[in-house]
C-alpha positions as CSV (number, residue, x, y, z in Angstrom):
1,X,0.2,15.5,19.5
2,X,2.8,17.0,21.2
3,X,6.5,16.7,19.8
4,X,10.0,17.0,21.6
5,X,13.5,17.8,20.0
6,X,13.9,14.1,20.0
7,X,11.0,13.3,18.5
8,X,10.5,15.7,15.4
9,X,8.5,12.7,13.2
10,X,5.6,12.9,15.5
11,X,4.4,16.1,14.0
12,X,3.8,14.5,10.7
13,X,1.1,12.3,12.3
14,X,-0.9,15.3,12.5
15,X,-1.0,16.1,8.9
16,X,-4.5,15.5,7.1
17,X,-5.3,12.1,6.4
18,X,-2.2,10.4,8.3
19,X,-4.0,9.6,11.4
20,X,-6.4,8.1,9.3
21,X,-3.7,6.1,7.3
22,X,-2.4,4.8,10.5
23,X,-5.5,3.6,12.1
24,X,-6.5,2.0,8.7
25,X,-3.0,0.0,8.8
26,X,-3.3,-0.9,12.3
27,X,-6.7,-2.6,12.0
28,X,-5.8,-4.5,8.7
29,X,-2.5,-5.8,10.4
30,X,-4.7,-6.9,13.4
31,X,-7.3,-8.9,11.3
32,X,-4.5,-10.9,9.7
33,X,-2.5,-11.6,12.8
34,X,-6.1,-12.8,14.1
35,X,-6.5,-15.6,11.4
36,X,-6.9,-18.8,12.7
37,X,-4.1,-19.8,10.3
38,X,-1.4,-17.6,12.3
39,X,-1.9,-19.8,15.5
40,X,0.0,-22.9,14.0
41,X,1.5,-22.0,10.5
42,X,2.7,-18.3,10.9
43,X,6.2,-19.3,9.8
44,X,4.6,-20.6,6.2
45,X,3.0,-17.3,6.0
46,X,6.2,-15.5,7.0
47,X,7.9,-17.4,4.2
48,X,5.6,-16.8,1.4
49,X,5.3,-12.7,2.4
50,X,8.9,-12.9,2.0
51,X,8.8,-14.5,-1.5
52,X,6.0,-12.0,-2.7
53,X,7.7,-9.0,-1.0
54,X,10.9,-9.7,-2.6
55,X,8.8,-10.3,-6.0
56,X,7.3,-6.8,-5.5
57,X,10.6,-4.8,-4.8
58,X,12.4,-6.2,-7.6
59,X,9.5,-5.4,-9.9
60,X,9.9,-1.7,-8.9
61,X,13.6,-1.8,-9.8
62,X,12.8,-3.2,-13.4
63,X,12.5,-6.8,-13.2
64,X,8.8,-7.7,-13.1
65,X,8.9,-11.6,-13.1
66,X,5.9,-13.6,-12.3
67,X,5.7,-15.1,-8.8
68,X,6.0,-18.9,-10.0
69,X,9.3,-17.8,-12.0
70,X,10.9,-16.3,-8.8
71,X,9.8,-19.3,-6.8
72,X,11.1,-21.8,-9.4
73,X,14.5,-20.2,-10.1
74,X,17.7,-21.2,-8.4
75,X,20.2,-19.4,-10.4
76,X,20.0,-15.7,-10.0
77,X,23.3,-14.7,-11.7
78,X,23.5,-13.8,-15.3
79,X,21.2,-11.3,-16.9
80,X,20.5,-7.8,-15.0
81,X,17.0,-8.9,-14.2
82,X,17.9,-12.1,-12.5
83,X,20.5,-10.1,-10.6
84,X,17.9,-7.7,-9.5
85,X,15.3,-10.6,-8.3
86,X,18.4,-12.5,-6.5
87,X,19.5,-9.3,-4.8
88,X,15.8,-8.5,-3.6
89,X,15.3,-12.0,-2.4
90,X,18.9,-11.8,-0.7
91,X,17.4,-8.4,1.3
92,X,14.4,-10.2,2.4
93,X,16.2,-12.9,3.9
94,X,18.7,-10.6,5.5
95,X,16.2,-8.3,7.2
96,X,15.1,-10.2,10.0
97,X,18.6,-10.8,11.1
98,X,19.5,-7.0,11.4
99,X,16.7,-5.9,13.7
100,X,18.8,-5.9,16.9
101,X,21.5,-3.8,15.2
102,X,19.0,-1.4,13.4
103,X,18.1,0.6,16.7
104,X,21.6,1.1,17.9
105,X,23.4,1.5,14.3
106,X,21.2,2.1,11.6
107,X,24.1,3.0,9.1
108,X,25.8,-0.2,9.8
109,X,22.5,-2.0,8.9
110,X,22.2,0.0,5.7
111,X,25.9,-0.5,4.7
112,X,25.3,-4.3,5.3
113,X,22.1,-4.1,3.0
114,X,24.1,-2.6,0.4
115,X,26.5,-5.4,0.7
116,X,24.0,-8.3,0.6
117,X,22.2,-6.5,-2.5
118,X,25.3,-5.7,-4.8
119,X,26.6,-9.3,-4.3
120,X,29.2,-8.8,-6.4
121,X,27.4,-6.9,-9.2
122,X,29.0,-3.6,-8.4
123,X,32.8,-2.7,-8.1
124,X,34.1,-3.7,-4.8
125,X,35.3,-0.4,-3.8
126,X,31.9,1.2,-4.0
127,X,29.9,-1.7,-2.1
128,X,28.7,-1.3,1.7
129,X,29.5,2.8,1.7
130,X,27.8,5.9,0.8
131,X,29.2,7.3,-2.5
132,X,31.8,9.6,-2.9
133,X,31.8,13.1,-4.8
134,X,31.6,12.4,-8.3
135,X,30.6,8.9,-8.2
136,X,27.4,8.2,-10.5
137,X,24.3,6.5,-9.1
138,X,22.1,3.9,-10.9
139,X,18.8,3.9,-10.2
140,X,16.7,4.3,-13.4
141,X,13.3,4.7,-11.8
142,X,13.8,7.8,-9.7
143,X,14.8,10.9,-11.8
144,X,14.7,13.4,-9.0
145,X,18.2,15.2,-8.6
146,X,20.8,13.4,-6.9
147,X,22.2,15.1,-3.6
148,X,25.8,15.8,-3.3
149,X,28.2,13.5,-1.4
150,X,28.2,16.0,1.6
151,X,24.5,16.3,1.9
152,X,23.9,12.6,1.8
153,X,26.3,12.3,4.8
154,X,24.7,14.8,6.7
155,X,21.2,13.6,6.3
156,X,22.3,10.0,6.6
157,X,23.5,11.2,10.0
158,X,20.2,13.0,10.7
159,X,18.2,10.1,10.0
160,X,20.6,7.7,11.9
161,X,20.0,10.1,15.1
162,X,16.3,10.1,14.7
163,X,16.3,6.0,14.4
164,X,18.6,5.8,17.5
165,X,16.5,8.6,19.6
166,X,13.2,6.7,19.1
167,X,9.9,8.6,19.6
168,X,6.3,8.5,19.8
169,X,5.8,8.6,15.8
170,X,3.5,5.9,14.4
171,X,5.5,3.0,12.8
172,X,3.9,3.7,9.5
173,X,5.2,7.4,9.6
174,X,8.7,6.2,10.5
175,X,8.9,3.3,8.0
176,X,7.7,6.1,5.1
177,X,10.1,8.7,6.0
178,X,12.8,5.9,6.3
179,X,12.0,4.6,2.6
180,X,11.3,8.2,1.4
181,X,14.5,9.7,2.7
182,X,16.6,6.6,1.5
183,X,15.2,6.9,-2.0
184,X,15.7,10.8,-2.1
185,X,19.5,10.3,-1.1
186,X,20.3,7.4,-3.1
187,X,23.4,7.1,-0.9
188,X,25.0,4.2,-2.7
189,X,25.9,3.7,-6.4
190,X,23.4,1.3,-7.1
191,X,20.3,-0.9,-5.5
192,X,19.1,2.2,-3.5
193,X,15.5,1.5,-4.2
194,X,15.8,-2.1,-3.0
195,X,17.6,-1.1,0.0
196,X,15.2,1.8,0.8
197,X,12.3,-0.8,0.7
198,X,14.0,-3.4,2.9
199,X,14.7,-0.7,5.4
200,X,10.9,0.2,5.4
201,X,10.3,-3.5,6.0
202,X,12.7,-3.6,9.0
203,X,11.1,-0.7,10.5
204,X,7.7,-2.3,10.3
205,X,9.0,-5.4,11.9
206,X,11.0,-3.8,14.6
207,X,8.4,-1.4,15.8
208,X,6.3,-4.2,16.6
209,X,3.6,-3.4,14.0
210,X,4.4,-6.5,11.9
211,X,6.7,-8.5,14.0
212,X,6.3,-11.9,12.1
213,X,6.9,-9.9,8.9
214,X,3.5,-11.2,7.0
215,X,2.3,-7.6,5.9
216,X,4.9,-7.0,2.8
217,X,4.4,-3.4,1.9
218,X,6.7,-4.1,-1.3
219,X,3.7,-6.2,-2.5
220,X,1.5,-3.0,-2.1
221,X,3.9,-0.8,-3.7
222,X,4.3,-2.7,-6.9
223,X,0.7,-3.4,-7.1
224,X,-0.1,0.4,-7.1
225,X,2.4,0.6,-9.9
226,X,5.6,2.3,-10.8
227,X,3.9,5.6,-11.7
228,X,2.0,5.7,-8.6
229,X,5.1,5.0,-6.7
230,X,6.9,8.0,-8.4
231,X,4.4,10.3,-8.0
232,X,3.9,9.8,-4.3
233,X,7.6,9.9,-4.0
234,X,7.7,13.3,-5.7
235,X,5.6,14.4,-2.8
236,X,7.9,13.2,-0.5
237,X,10.8,14.9,-2.1
238,X,8.7,18.2,-2.4
239,X,8.9,18.3,1.6
240,X,5.4,20.2,1.4
241,X,2.8,19.0,4.0
242,X,0.5,17.7,1.4
243,X,3.6,16.0,-0.5
244,X,4.4,14.2,2.8
245,X,1.0,13.4,3.9
246,X,0.3,11.9,0.3
247,X,3.4,9.8,0.6
248,X,2.5,8.5,4.0
249,X,-0.9,7.8,2.8
250,X,0.7,5.7,-0.2
251,X,2.9,3.7,1.9
252,X,-0.2,2.8,4.2
253,X,-2.0,1.8,1.2
254,X,0.9,-0.4,0.5
255,X,0.9,-2.0,4.0
256,X,-2.7,-2.8,3.4
257,X,-2.2,-4.4,-0.1
258,X,0.6,-6.5,1.5
259,X,-2.0,-7.4,4.3
260,X,-4.5,-8.4,1.8
261,X,-2.3,-10.6,-0.1
262,X,-1.1,-12.4,3.2
263,X,-4.7,-12.7,4.1
264,X,-5.2,-14.4,0.8
265,X,-2.2,-16.8,1.7
266,X,-3.9,-17.7,4.9
267,X,-7.0,-18.4,3.1
268,X,-5.3,-20.8,0.7
269,X,-3.5,-22.7,3.5
270,X,-6.6,-22.9,5.6
271,X,-8.2,-24.7,2.2
272,X,-5.3,-26.8,1.7
273,X,-4.8,-25.1,-1.6
274,X,-1.2,-23.9,-0.6
């Protein structure tokens, strides 16, 4: 695979196991899109995938509610866990509205995602902007060292330029890097994990891999467990070829598990059970 200065992510596709992960995801996505239920009831599958994806993302941020509780609740104010679930639901709903902006101005989208996630739960002057020097970060699951504000600014700009430039890197590779980089930077004072996983979703949708948003990677990240998520992320932070490949493979398995979840939804709809 050849690379150009505007396409540095493409080289990641040559790492051991990455091509297999990309191929596996592509085949799994094609299978669920070919399900007969998708011909007439794709909107229902999309809505259910959004709900399940939000539940999965929230669980990784410390609010491990069962699906029926998420479905039943209407008030997400009050206790911390309810606020996390509410933030995840708002982000999932917002993701599809930001696709046209993402490729032109990803930093605007990230600011908007943080604003939506915070929803009044964070002091107003820290919402919707990268943190400043000395400002603390609330992201209890991730214990990797937090880059300083200057490094965050530079790396965010670099990530933005990669997205704007586009390139030939597979959607899974780009989505994995966006997710991992945002989790590594933790650019906001709060809700970084939720924002990172939503950005991954936006890349998967906007790339054309999952245009109807029926393959919620968040489900798979949650199903593999918090320990596996953190271990894979540590591979990304290491920057080693092996670590990067392991992170991309983990994200690939997460998409595959999301596909399995939506396939089960399709089967239930076909049987009239949902």
